[in-house]
N, C-alpha and C positions, 0 to 999 in steps of 0.2 A: 253480467253481459248487457250490453248496450246494443236496443234495437235499431234493424239498421236504416239508414236515412241517406236519402240522393246526396251523392258528392256534386259538387260544383269546382270549376275552376276559379280562383283564383285572378286577379289581376297583375301583370306583370309589375307594375313599379308603383311606388308609394307616391301620391301628389306632394306634391311642394305644401301645396294650400287648399282648403276647402272651404265652400260658404257655412257648411255644417261637418260635423263628424259625429256618428254616431258608434257609441261602443257597444257592443253586442250585438249577434246575428242572429237570436233566437227570432218569434213568430214577431213578437214587439218591434225590436229593432227594424228589421227586415221590414216591414210595412210602413213605419215610420220613414225608412227612407226611401221608399216608393213615392208616399205623399210628397216627401219633401223635392225629390226627385222632379215630378208633376208640378210641381209650383214653380218649376223653372230653378230650383238651388242646385249649386254645385255639391254633390253627397261623398264622404267616401264612411263607408261601412268597415268599421275594425273588430274583429274577431280572435280572440287568443286561440281558439277551436277553431272546428270549423262549421259552418252555418248550418242551424237549426239541431244542433248534437247533444245540446242537453236537455232542459223538460221540453221544448217545444216538439222535441220529437218522441216523449216518453209520457206521455198524458194520456186521456183517456179519448179524443180525441172527438169531444161534445160541444155541440154550437149550439148554447141553450140560451134561451131568454128564463126559461122557466126557474122556478125558486132563486132567484138573483134577488139580494139585496136591492131595497127599493133605488137606491141610489146608483146602481148598477146598471137598471134595466135601459136607461135609453144606450148606454153604449151596448149592450148584447143587442138591442132594436137595430141600429144603426150595423152593426159587425153583421148579422145574418144579411143584410142588401150589400155590405160589399163584400161578402164570402160571394156571393153568384157573380158577380162582375168584376173581381178582381181575379175570378177564378176564369171567367171568360178572357177575360184581357191576357192574359197571361199564356193561352193558349195550352195550360197543361190541364189535365183531371186531376184535379187533387183530392179528390174523393166529395166534395162537398155537395149533401143531397139533403132537400127539406124532406126528412123522413119521420120529424116527429118524436118525442121524448115521452116514455112514459114512467111514471113513479109508482111503486105500490107498496104499501104500509097496512100494517094490524094496528096501530096505535092511535087511538083513539083522538088524542094530543097533537099529533102530526097530522091528521087529516083535518081536523079543527084550525091548525096553523095554516095548510093549504087554502083551506074557504078563505079563510082573512087575506089570503097573497093574492088572492086571483080578484079582490077587488081593487086592489092597488095596482097591480099589472093591468087589470081592463081600462083606470083611470092613464095609462101609458100607450092602448092601444096593443096590449100582448093580448090576447083570446087562449085561454085554458081551460079546463072542465072537470068539474069530478067525477069520476069515473063508477059507480056501485058494480056490487060483487057479481052481478051479472052482467054487466057492460065489459067488465075484466074477462068473465069468462069466455066472452061471445069473442073476443081479440086475441087471448090467450086459450084456444078450446083444447090443448093437450097438457096444459100448466095443472100442477097438481097440490098445490098450495091453496091457503084459504087466506084471502083480502079479504080488509076492511074497504078497502075505496082505493083508488087511484085518481094523479094528478096528470092530464095528457096535457100536450102543449103541443096539436098540430104542425105549427109553423115555424119549430126548433126543428135541428140539422144536425150532420155530421160531416166530416171531414176525416182526412190521412195524416196523420201528424209529421210523417215520416215523409211526406212529398210537400206538404205544404209552404213550411220557410224556403226550402231551396227554390222550387216553382217561382214563388212571388219576387224571390231576389234574384233569378237570372232575367223574369219581366221589368224589375226595378233599374237592372242594368240597359236596356235598352232604353229605357229613361235619361241615361247616362250615370248612373252613379258608381263608384268602382268599391271594389272588394277584397277585400285584404282578410285572407285568413292566417291562421299559425302565427299572427301578428297581434302580440298583446298589447294594450294599451294602459303602461306603466302608471300615467298620473298625466296632471293639466299644469302646463307654466300659466303664471297671471304676469299682466302688466297693469299699470292705471286701477287695479282693484278689479280686473276682468279678466276672464280668460284670454287666451292670446295664442294658445297653443295646445296640442295633442301630442306628447311624449311617447312612442313607441317603440318597442324593443326595434323597430328598424328604422327608426329615427321619428322626427317633428314632424308634425303636420299642423302649419299656419291655419287658427280658423278662430271665427269670435263667440261660434257657438258650439255646445257639445251638448249630446242627448245622452245620456246614461240609459240603458236598457240590460245591464248587466245580470238582472234575475240574482241570483243566490249571492253573486261578488258584491252586489252594488255597495252594501252596507262598508265594507272592506275598503272599497274605493272611493267610497266620501271620507270615510275617518281618514285615510292617507291626506283628506285637504283639514280636518278639522270640522267636517261636517256631519253634525249627526243624522242619522238612518236609522231607526228599530226595523232589524228584520231577525226575524226566526224562522230556523231551516228546518224543516220537515222531508223525512223522508219514505218517499212511498212507492209502492209496487204495483206492478200489473202486469199482463201476460195477451199476449197471444194464442190463439187455439188453431187446431188443423182444422179445415175445413167441415163444415155443420150443416145439417137443416136451417134453414130460415125461421126463427121465431117470431120474429121482429125485421123488420127493414132498417130501426134508426137504432135509438136507444132506450135502455128496460133498467131499470132499478128496482132492485126486490129489498128486503132489511138488513140483508148484507149483501148480495153479489149485486156489480153495475157491469150489463154488457153492453156493448155496439159493434154492430154487424160494419164488417168491414171488405172492402174491394175484392180480396183473395180469398171471400166466401166463411173465413171462419169468424173468431169475435175477439174483439179485446174484450178483456174481464180484470177486473177487480175488485177488492170486499171493500165496501162503504163506510166511509169514515174513517180509516185505519192507518197507522202512521207512525215513525219511530222522530221523535223531535231529539234533535243534536243536543246534548250540554255542551255549550261554549261558553268563552267568557264575557263573549257581547251578549249571550242569552241573559245572564246574572245580571250584565252591565247595563241590561232593556228590562229585567225581571216584573217590575214595579207597572210598566206598560202592558207588560204581556200576563200579568196575573187574571185577568177577568176572563182574557181569552181561553186561558189554560181550565179556568174552573167552570165552561162551558162545552169543552170539548173532549176531556180528560179520558172520558171513558174509552175512546179509541186508539189512544194514544199511548206510545213507549217512549221511554227515557233510556236515552243513550249517551255514554262516556268513552269516546274512544276517541282513533285519530285527530279529529275536529277539534278538539279540546286543545291537544298538545301542539297543533298545528298554529293556533291563535295565540296559544302562549311564547311560542319560541318565535313566530314572524314579525309577531307583533305590526305594526301599521307607518312606520319610518323607514322606509326602505329609500333609497337613492333612488332617481330616475335614470341612470346611467348604467345602473346595476340590475339584474334578472330582478323581476318582481314575484312577487306569490302567483301572479297569472299565469306564468310560463313555468311555474314546477307543477299544475295541473292544467293540462290543456284542456279534457273535457271531464268533468264531475261523473262520475258512473256506480255510484252503490249499488253494494249486492243486491239482489231481489232477497224480499223474505219470502221463502217459500211456503212457510206455515202458511203466508195469508192467500197466497196463490193457490196451495189446493185445498184450505178451507173455503175458498171463494167456489172453485171449478165444483167441488162435490155437493156444493150447497145447491150448486144453479140445474147439477143434473138430478137431484132431488124434487126439484121443482120442474123440472120438464125432463121427464123419463125420453123423449125423442132424441134428446143429445147424448145418451146412452154411447159411449167409444169414443166421445171427444175427447183429445189430450193436450198437453199444452205444449206448444212448435218452441216457445222463445218466452222466458221472464226476463222483467229487466227490474231496475232502481232509477227514481230520479230524483231532484231535491227541490222541494216547494219552496220559494220567499214569501214569507207570510210576514202581513204587517199585523199591530194590534189588533184592529176592528177589520180586518183580512178586504179591505177596500184598497186597490192599487193607490200607487202615488205617481201623476203624469201632474209636472209642475214645473214653475222654473223654480228655483233653489235663490232665495231671498239676499242669503250669506255671500253669494258669488256671482255676481252677472254675468250671462252668458252660461251660466251651467243649468241647465235642466234634466228632468226624472223623468225615468216611464219603466216604474220598477213597482216590485211589491205585490206582485199581483195573485199571490194566496191560493194559487191553482184553480185562480179563472182563464190567464192568459189567451191559451188559446183559442177558446171561442170571443171572445171581446178582442183577440190581437189586430185584427183588420181598423176596427172603429178605435181603435185606443191607439194604433199608431197614426192615423189621420190627426185624433186630437194632439197628440203629442206634437203633431207638424205645426197646426195650427198655432199652437202656443211657442213654439220656437220662433214663427213665423212673425207671428203678433197677429194673426188674420183672425178673423170670427171663427170662434169654436165651433167645432161641429155640434158639440153637445156641451150645456153648462158645467165648466172646469170646479166650480167649488166646492165640489165633496172630493176632489183629489190632489188638494193641495197638501204640501209637505208638510207645511207650518203647523197644520193637525197634530201631528205626530210629535213633536219638539217642543209647542209654548203650553203646555200643561191642561190645555183644556180637555173637558171630559170627552172621550168617543163613544161613539154608539155603539152599542151593544153590535156584538156579533150575531148574523142570521137574516132572514127575508125579510123581515119586515122592521 
């Protein structure tokens, strides 16, 4: 079951030309289109399904700096500032609140890692604190678990995934972008070795700049044009609950469950560090790149061999641009939720917080995370094809850093001074054989 997401109207006519075509209308593509339009560029936003329908509406809704990798902290910090200004400018309450994030642990090694991370974060103007058991008890007086310590970041926030991308898309339209849903981009045309057009199922759009923000679909799109992009797909599960007493105004994570207070008075609940890796030909293709990450994270991951494997084998990557593409065959990726994870998370949460006794699951859903081998996104030009740019591979971190990631992508496309140093987000690092940074906070 897919979570409800606000639906918006499409523009009636596909433009013959645009300064920039953005492919993919999740939070990243929408924010990039917003910033490009504010810079004065004519932007066409094309989406095979509808705005925000895939992972951008299926995530936890955490807007965090906390526990980010060193290289992501600048994007996270800038995003929180942009969440505030973009919500205000959109004229829509998308649920953004700086209500803080608190993570709890019983593991001495994890607590020690948090202490190291705090020093790194402070150097980048992010201020967090380690909480003692007594301080945790003061903040969570009804809690029945025993915790060794907590990591609290009061400047972090939350927002509503079902509202954000549609609201920002509507606001971007006021800056002049056109929005085209149920309009798959089948591929690119080139002239003189650079991008010259995007071919959609409704016809071509002439352009000299294309930003691909296609999430789980990005690697397949790139391979159609001979461009390598190592992306692994991880299916995750979350749910929303019925209204319940407030135990936190923001986000709270234990050693199993993670929750986020919702505008509707319930919680979004998920099981921490769990997911299902889809075994696909792509994953085997990039197995060497992903092996170190798998060794670090495999404890919480399951493997699945199903439809995705067969689909990739049968469809290939050589479809003609005048015929239907794989992107039209699956408008909205909607994996089934793993109800075992949902029930386990909720049961553990109620044991920890008995005041939630009687809370029920209102809706559960699955989503697909597009993960890079080092879990750092690609926000970059593609050297092999001038005029082609990527903003993808956000590895489950994209919603919170979406506003700044979109701004950075817009800066790179236009050649303007970048919001943050883009060096760590380059595409080349994933394909040139260099050693990648280990996955983690440090």
